C-alpha positions as a Markdown table, in Angstrom:
| # | Residue | x | y | z |
|---|---|---|---|---|
| 1 | Met | 9.3 | -31.5 | -33.9 |
| 2 | Asp | 9.7 | -30.7 | -30.3 |
| 3 | Gln | 7.6 | -27.6 | -29.7 |
| 4 | Phe | 9.8 | -26.6 | -26.8 |
| 5 | Asn | 13.3 | -27.3 | -28.0 |
| 6 | Thr | 13.3 | -25.3 | -31.2 |
| 7 | Pro | 16.7 | -24.5 | -32.8 |
| 8 | Trp | 16.6 | -20.9 | -31.6 |
| 9 | Arg | 15.8 | -21.9 | -28.0 |
| 10 | Val | 18.6 | -24.4 | -27.9 |
| 11 | Thr | 21.0 | -21.8 | -29.3 |
| 12 | Ala | 19.8 | -19.0 | -27.0 |
| 13 | Ala | 20.1 | -21.2 | -24.0 |
| 14 | Ala | 23.8 | -21.6 | -24.8 |
| 15 | Ile | 24.3 | -17.9 | -25.7 |
| 16 | Tyr | 22.6 | -16.2 | -22.8 |
| 17 | Thr | 23.1 | -16.6 | -19.1 |
| 18 | Thr | 20.2 | -17.0 | -16.6 |
| 19 | Pro | 18.5 | -14.5 | -17.1 |
| 20 | Thr | 20.6 | -11.4 | -16.9 |
| 21 | Asp | 21.5 | -10.5 | -20.5 |
| 22 | Ser | 18.4 | -12.3 | -22.1 |
| 23 | Arg | 15.7 | -9.9 | -20.9 |
| 24 | Val | 13.4 | -8.2 | -23.4 |
| 25 | Tyr | 10.6 | -5.8 | -22.6 |
| 26 | Gly | 7.3 | -4.9 | -24.1 |
| 27 | Thr | 4.4 | -2.5 | -23.3 |
| 28 | Leu | 0.8 | -2.7 | -24.3 |
| 29 | Asp | -2.2 | -0.4 | -23.6 |
| 30 | Ile | -5.4 | -2.4 | -23.2 |
| 31 | Asp | -8.9 | -1.0 | -23.5 |
| 32 | Val | -10.6 | -2.3 | -20.4 |
| 33 | Thr | -13.7 | -0.3 | -20.6 |
| 34 | Asp | -15.9 | -3.4 | -20.8 |
| 35 | Ala | -13.8 | -5.2 | -18.2 |
| 36 | Lys | -14.2 | -2.4 | -15.7 |
| 37 | Arg | -18.0 | -2.4 | -16.4 |
| 38 | Phe | -18.0 | -6.1 | -15.7 |
| 39 | Leu | -16.1 | -5.6 | -12.4 |
| 40 | Asp | -18.5 | -2.9 | -11.3 |
| 41 | Glu | -21.5 | -5.1 | -12.1 |
| 42 | Lys | -19.9 | -7.9 | -10.0 |
| 43 | Arg | -19.3 | -5.6 | -7.1 |
| 44 | Ser | -22.9 | -4.4 | -7.2 |
| 45 | Thr | -23.9 | -8.0 | -6.5 |
| 46 | Gly | -21.5 | -8.4 | -3.6 |
| 47 | Val | -18.8 | -10.3 | -5.6 |
| 48 | Lys | -15.4 | -8.6 | -5.0 |
| 49 | Ile | -13.2 | -8.9 | -8.1 |
| 50 | Thr | -10.3 | -6.5 | -9.0 |
| 51 | Met | -8.5 | -5.9 | -12.2 |
| 52 | Thr | -5.6 | -8.0 | -10.9 |
| 53 | His | -7.9 | -11.0 | -10.5 |
| 54 | Leu | -9.2 | -10.4 | -14.0 |
| 55 | Ala | -5.7 | -10.0 | -15.5 |
| 56 | Thr | -4.6 | -13.2 | -13.8 |
| 57 | Ala | -7.4 | -15.1 | -15.6 |
| 58 | Val | -6.8 | -13.3 | -18.9 |
| 59 | Leu | -3.1 | -14.0 | -19.0 |
| 60 | Ala | -3.5 | -17.6 | -17.9 |
| 61 | Arg | -5.9 | -18.4 | -20.6 |
| 62 | Ala | -3.9 | -16.5 | -23.2 |
| 63 | Ile | -0.9 | -18.6 | -22.5 |
| 64 | Ala | -2.8 | -21.8 | -22.2 |
| 65 | Phe | -4.8 | -21.4 | -25.4 |
| 66 | Asp | -2.9 | -18.9 | -27.6 |
| 67 | Val | 0.8 | -19.5 | -26.9 |
| 68 | Pro | 1.2 | -22.7 | -24.9 |
| 69 | Glu | 4.8 | -23.0 | -26.0 |
| 70 | Met | 5.6 | -20.2 | -23.4 |
| 71 | Asn | 4.7 | -22.5 | -20.5 |
| 72 | Cys | 8.2 | -23.9 | -20.0 |
| 73 | Phe | 11.6 | -23.2 | -18.5 |
| 74 | Ile | 15.3 | -24.1 | -19.2 |
| 75 | Arg | 17.0 | -26.9 | -17.4 |
| 76 | Arg | 20.6 | -27.8 | -18.3 |
| 77 | Gly | 20.4 | -26.3 | -21.7 |
| 78 | Ser | 17.0 | -27.9 | -22.7 |
| 79 | Ile | 13.5 | -26.5 | -22.6 |
| 80 | Val | 11.2 | -28.3 | -20.2 |
| 81 | Gly | 7.5 | -27.9 | -20.6 |
| 82 | Arg | 5.4 | -27.5 | -17.5 |
| 83 | Glu | 2.5 | -29.8 | -16.8 |
| 84 | Arg | 0.2 | -27.1 | -15.5 |
| 85 | Ile | -0.3 | -23.4 | -15.7 |
| 86 | Asp | 0.1 | -21.8 | -12.3 |
| 87 | Val | 0.3 | -18.0 | -11.7 |
| 88 | Met | 2.3 | -16.3 | -9.0 |
| 89 | Val | 0.5 | -13.1 | -7.7 |
| 90 | Pro | 2.4 | -10.9 | -5.2 |
| 91 | Val | 0.0 | -9.3 | -2.7 |
| 92 | Ala | 0.7 | -6.7 | 0.0 |
| 93 | Ile | -0.1 | -8.1 | 3.5 |
| 94 | Gly | 0.8 | -5.0 | 5.6 |
| 95 | Gly | 1.8 | -5.2 | 9.2 |
| 96 | Gly | 5.5 | -4.6 | 8.3 |
| 97 | Glu | 5.6 | -7.9 | 6.5 |
| 98 | Gly | 5.7 | -6.4 | 3.1 |
| 99 | Val | 4.7 | -8.7 | 0.2 |
| 100 | Ser | 3.6 | -12.3 | 0.1 |
| 101 | Ala | 3.3 | -14.5 | -3.0 |
| 102 | Ile | 0.2 | -16.5 | -3.8 |
| 103 | Leu | 0.3 | -19.3 | -6.3 |
| 104 | Ile | -2.9 | -19.9 | -8.2 |
| 105 | Lys | -2.8 | -23.4 | -9.6 |
| 106 | Asp | -4.4 | -24.3 | -12.9 |
| 107 | Ala | -5.5 | -20.7 | -13.3 |
| 108 | His | -6.4 | -21.1 | -17.0 |
| 109 | Ala | -9.2 | -23.6 | -16.0 |
| 110 | Arg | -10.6 | -21.5 | -13.2 |
| 111 | Thr | -13.3 | -18.8 | -13.2 |
| 112 | Val | -12.2 | -15.3 | -12.3 |
| 113 | Thr | -14.5 | -15.4 | -9.3 |
| 114 | Ser | -12.8 | -18.5 | -7.9 |
| 115 | Ile | -9.4 | -16.9 | -8.5 |
| 116 | Ala | -10.5 | -13.8 | -6.6 |
| 117 | Asp | -11.8 | -15.9 | -3.7 |
| 118 | Glu | -8.5 | -17.8 | -3.4 |
| 119 | Ile | -6.3 | -14.8 | -3.6 |
| 120 | Arg | -8.4 | -13.1 | -0.9 |
| 121 | Leu | -8.3 | -16.2 | 1.3 |
| 122 | Arg | -4.6 | -16.8 | 0.9 |
| 123 | Ala | -3.8 | -13.2 | 1.6 |
| 124 | Glu | -5.8 | -13.5 | 4.9 |
| 125 | Glu | -3.8 | -16.6 | 5.7 |
| 126 | Ser | -0.6 | -14.7 | 5.1 |
| 127 | Arg | -1.6 | -11.9 | 7.5 |
| 128 | Ala | -2.5 | -14.5 | 10.1 |
| 129 | Gly | 0.8 | -16.4 | 9.7 |
| 130 | Thr | -0.7 | -19.6 | 8.3 |
| 131 | Glu | 0.6 | -19.2 | 4.7 |
| 132 | Ser | 2.2 | -22.0 | 2.6 |
| 133 | Lys | 5.6 | -23.4 | 3.2 |
| 134 | Thr | 7.0 | -21.7 | 0.2 |
| 135 | Ser | 5.8 | -18.3 | 1.4 |
| 136 | Gln | 6.8 | -19.0 | 5.0 |
| 137 | Asn | 10.4 | -19.5 | 3.8 |
| 138 | Lys | 10.6 | -16.3 | 1.8 |
| 139 | Tyr | 13.0 | -14.9 | 4.3 |
| 140 | Leu | 15.0 | -18.1 | 4.7 |
| 141 | Leu | 18.2 | -16.5 | 3.3 |
| 142 | Asn | 18.0 | -13.7 | 6.0 |
| 143 | Arg | 18.6 | -16.4 | 8.6 |
| 144 | Ile | 21.8 | -17.5 | 7.0 |
| 145 | Pro | 25.1 | -15.6 | 7.7 |
| 146 | Trp | 25.9 | -13.1 | 5.0 |
| 147 | Pro | 29.0 | -14.8 | 3.4 |
| 148 | Leu | 27.0 | -18.0 | 3.0 |
| 149 | Arg | 23.8 | -16.6 | 1.5 |
| 150 | Arg | 24.8 | -16.6 | -2.2 |
| 151 | Pro | 26.3 | -20.1 | -2.0 |
| 152 | Ala | 23.1 | -21.3 | -0.2 |
| 153 | Phe | 20.9 | -19.7 | -2.8 |
| 154 | Arg | 22.8 | -21.3 | -5.6 |
| 155 | Phe | 22.8 | -24.7 | -3.9 |
| 156 | Leu | 19.0 | -24.6 | -3.4 |
| 157 | Lys | 18.5 | -23.5 | -7.0 |
| 158 | Trp | 20.8 | -26.2 | -8.3 |
| 159 | Ile | 18.8 | -28.9 | -6.5 |
| 160 | Thr | 15.3 | -27.7 | -7.4 |
| 161 | Val | 15.7 | -26.0 | -10.8 |
| 162 | Asp | 18.8 | -27.5 | -12.4 |
| 163 | Met | 18.5 | -31.1 | -11.1 |
| 164 | Gly | 14.7 | -31.2 | -10.8 |
| 165 | Tyr | 14.3 | -32.4 | -7.2 |
| 166 | Glu | 11.7 | -31.1 | -4.8 |
| 167 | Ile | 12.7 | -30.0 | -1.2 |
| 168 | Lys | 9.4 | -30.8 | 0.5 |
| 169 | Pro | 10.3 | -29.4 | 4.0 |
| 170 | Leu | 10.9 | -26.0 | 2.4 |
| 171 | Gly | 8.1 | -26.2 | -0.2 |
| 172 | Leu | 10.7 | -25.6 | -3.0 |
| 173 | Ser | 10.7 | -27.1 | -6.5 |
| 174 | Ala | 11.1 | -25.9 | -10.1 |
| 175 | Asp | 7.4 | -25.0 | -10.0 |
| 176 | Ser | 7.4 | -23.0 | -6.8 |
| 177 | Phe | 6.9 | -19.7 | -8.6 |
| 178 | Gly | 4.5 | -21.0 | -11.2 |
| 179 | Ser | 4.4 | -20.4 | -15.0 |
| 180 | Phe | 4.6 | -16.6 | -14.9 |
| 181 | Val | 4.1 | -13.7 | -12.5 |
| 182 | Val | 1.4 | -11.0 | -12.5 |
| 183 | Ser | 2.2 | -7.9 | -10.4 |
| 184 | Asp | 0.1 | -4.7 | -9.9 |
| 185 | Ile | 1.9 | -1.4 | -9.4 |
| 186 | Gly | -1.0 | 0.7 | -10.5 |
| 187 | Ser | -2.3 | 0.8 | -7.0 |
| 188 | Phe | 0.9 | 2.7 | -6.1 |
| 189 | Gly | 0.1 | 5.3 | -8.7 |
| 190 | Leu | 2.7 | 4.1 | -11.2 |
| 191 | Asn | 1.9 | 3.9 | -14.9 |
| 192 | Thr | 4.5 | 1.4 | -16.1 |
| 193 | Gly | 7.4 | -0.5 | -14.6 |
| 194 | Met | 10.2 | -2.6 | -16.1 |
| 195 | Thr | 10.6 | -5.4 | -13.6 |
| 196 | Ser | 13.3 | -8.1 | -13.3 |
| 197 | Leu | 13.3 | -11.9 | -13.8 |
| 198 | Met | 14.4 | -13.6 | -10.7 |
| 199 | Pro | 16.8 | -16.4 | -11.7 |
| 200 | Ala | 15.5 | -18.9 | -9.2 |
| 201 | Ala | 11.9 | -18.4 | -10.4 |
| 202 | Lys | 12.5 | -19.8 | -13.9 |
| 203 | Val | 9.5 | -18.0 | -15.4 |
| 204 | Pro | 9.5 | -16.8 | -19.0 |
| 205 | Ala | 7.6 | -13.7 | -18.2 |
| 206 | Val | 6.6 | -11.2 | -15.5 |
| 207 | Ile | 3.6 | -9.0 | -16.4 |
| 208 | Val | 3.1 | -5.7 | -14.6 |
| 209 | Leu | -0.3 | -3.9 | -14.4 |
| 210 | Gly | 0.0 | -0.1 | -14.3 |
| 211 | Lys | -2.4 | 2.6 | -13.3 |
| 212 | Ile | -5.8 | 2.5 | -15.0 |
| 213 | Glu | -6.8 | 5.9 | -16.5 |
| 214 | Asp | -9.5 | 7.3 | -18.8 |
| 215 | Lys | -8.0 | 8.4 | -22.0 |
| 216 | Ala | -9.1 | 9.9 | -25.3 |
| 217 | Val | -8.8 | 7.3 | -28.1 |
| 218 | Val | -9.9 | 7.1 | -31.7 |
| 219 | Arg | -12.4 | 4.4 | -32.5 |
| 220 | Asn | -14.0 | 4.2 | -36.0 |
| 221 | Gly | -12.7 | 7.7 | -36.8 |
| 222 | Gln | -14.3 | 9.2 | -33.7 |
| 223 | Ile | -12.7 | 10.4 | -30.5 |
| 224 | Glu | -14.0 | 8.5 | -27.4 |
| 225 | Ile | -13.1 | 8.4 | -23.7 |
| 226 | Arg | -12.1 | 4.8 | -22.9 |
| 227 | Thr | -10.6 | 3.2 | -19.8 |
| 228 | Ile | -7.0 | 2.1 | -20.5 |
| 229 | Leu | -4.8 | -0.4 | -18.6 |
| 230 | Pro | -1.1 | -0.2 | -19.4 |
| 231 | Leu | 0.7 | -3.6 | -19.3 |
| 232 | Thr | 4.4 | -4.0 | -19.2 |
| 233 | Gly | 6.1 | -7.4 | -19.8 |
| 234 | Thr | 9.6 | -8.6 | -19.0 |
| 235 | Phe | 10.4 | -11.7 | -21.0 |
| 236 | Asp | 13.2 | -14.3 | -21.1 |
| 237 | His | 14.5 | -14.0 | -24.7 |
| 238 | Arg | 15.8 | -17.6 | -24.6 |
| 239 | Ile | 12.2 | -18.7 | -24.5 |
| 240 | Val | 10.1 | -15.8 | -25.9 |
| 241 | Asp | 10.6 | -13.8 | -29.1 |
| 242 | Gly | 8.4 | -11.4 | -31.1 |
| 243 | Leu | 6.2 | -14.1 | -32.5 |
| 244 | Gln | 5.2 | -15.4 | -29.0 |
| 245 | Ile | 4.8 | -11.9 | -27.6 |
| 246 | Gly | 2.5 | -11.1 | -30.5 |
| 247 | Lys | 0.3 | -14.2 | -30.0 |
| 248 | Leu | 0.2 | -13.4 | -26.3 |
| 249 | Ala | -0.9 | -9.8 | -27.0 |
| 250 | Arg | -3.7 | -11.0 | -29.3 |
| 251 | Gly | -5.0 | -13.4 | -26.6 |
| 252 | Ile | -4.9 | -10.7 | -23.9 |
| 253 | Lys | -6.9 | -8.2 | -26.1 |
| 254 | Arg | -9.5 | -10.8 | -27.0 |
| 255 | Asn | -10.0 | -12.0 | -23.4 |
| 256 | Phe | -10.4 | -8.4 | -22.1 |
| 257 | Arg | -13.0 | -7.6 | -24.7 |
| 258 | Lys | -15.3 | -10.3 | -23.4 |
| 259 | Pro | -14.7 | -10.5 | -19.6 |
| 260 | Glu | -17.8 | -12.5 | -18.9 |
| 261 | Trp | -16.2 | -15.5 | -20.7 |
| 262 | Leu | -13.7 | -15.5 | -17.8 |
| 263 | Asp | -16.4 | -16.4 | -15.3 |
| 264 | Glu | -17.1 | -19.6 | -17.2 |
| 265 | Val | -15.0 | -22.8 | -17.0 |
| 266 | Pro | -13.7 | -23.6 | -20.5 |
| 267 | Thr | -15.2 | -26.9 | -21.7 |
| 268 | Glu | -12.9 | -29.5 | -23.2 |
| 269 | Glu | -14.1 | -29.0 | -26.8 |
| 270 | Leu | -14.0 | -25.3 | -26.6 |
| 271 | Ala | -10.9 | -24.8 | -24.5 |
| 272 | Gly | -8.9 | -23.7 | -27.5 |
| 273 | Cys | -11.0 | -20.6 | -28.1 |
| 274 | Leu | -12.6 | -20.0 | -24.7 |
| 275 | Phe | -16.1 | -19.5 | -26.2 |
| 276 | Ser | -19.3 | -20.9 | -24.7 |
| 277 | Pro | -21.8 | -22.5 | -27.1 |
| 278 | Arg | -24.2 | -19.6 | -27.0 |
| 279 | Glu | -21.3 | -17.2 | -28.0 |
| 280 | Gln | -20.0 | -19.3 | -30.8 |
| 281 | Ser | -22.7 | -18.2 | -33.1 |
| 282 | Ser | -21.9 | -14.5 | -32.4 |
| 283 | Leu | -18.2 | -14.7 | -33.3 |
| 284 | Thr | -17.1 | -12.5 | -36.2 |
| 285 | Asp | -14.9 | -13.9 | -39.0 |
| 286 | Glu | -12.0 | -11.9 | -37.5 |
| 287 | Asp | -12.4 | -13.6 | -34.1 |
| 288 | Lys | -12.7 | -17.0 | -35.7 |
| 289 | Gly | -9.5 | -16.5 | -37.5 |
| 290 | Lys | -7.7 | -15.5 | -34.4 |
| 291 | Val | -8.7 | -18.5 | -32.3 |
| 292 | Gly | -9.1 | -21.2 | -34.9 |
């Protein structure tokens, strides 16, 4: 059976439009106490990693190894699987230029340190005006007279997304925006945010990081102070339903519990569970059941 073109997805692609009335939302509070400790330890050695970098690695591996059927998009009523997992990360570049978008390719197979290094480098390139073609053309529609902007947008989307052709001079294709988007609004002091799904992006999910706070939680019957990261997801219901969201949530929780795993490249035989050989022996039966 085609893992992408399930009966529900084929029906949903015909019922819903792209993607205005097919949005569903979900929120999840993640205990990132261990993850924050990991980041602090990295910074003490001179390695600059933020929670956004960590979340990019967490989500990429969760989709790759827990719910790979999410890595797809809809083209002419059928579900098309992507060949790689790329993550789009918006970053503020300042100087009146607002936000630029950085595409991290094969994020699931990268260490969090390499992801952080690339985001930092690409952000510096954006500030210097040497960013990628796709990012350089982010204001392309602004240069088109107002009455023609929407027809031009629809035409470009039809060529790249619907027909599957790449426009190399503009750096546009069906994969220009990656497999999903990770955005951080916590740095602006916001706890949660329900974002949109841009039709041209053709991503099944946008994950938003909120403001990290210490909160009182109950663990093993005792009240403890833990560091909590609120996540908010906007999903395309033509592709994602409760089952996929649940699998994604389990993968996210597991990956955040052991952040040091994210600084190791998954080996081929262990890629399905993300565990290094020395950690296989320490897995609990519960963990083995989740990743088996």
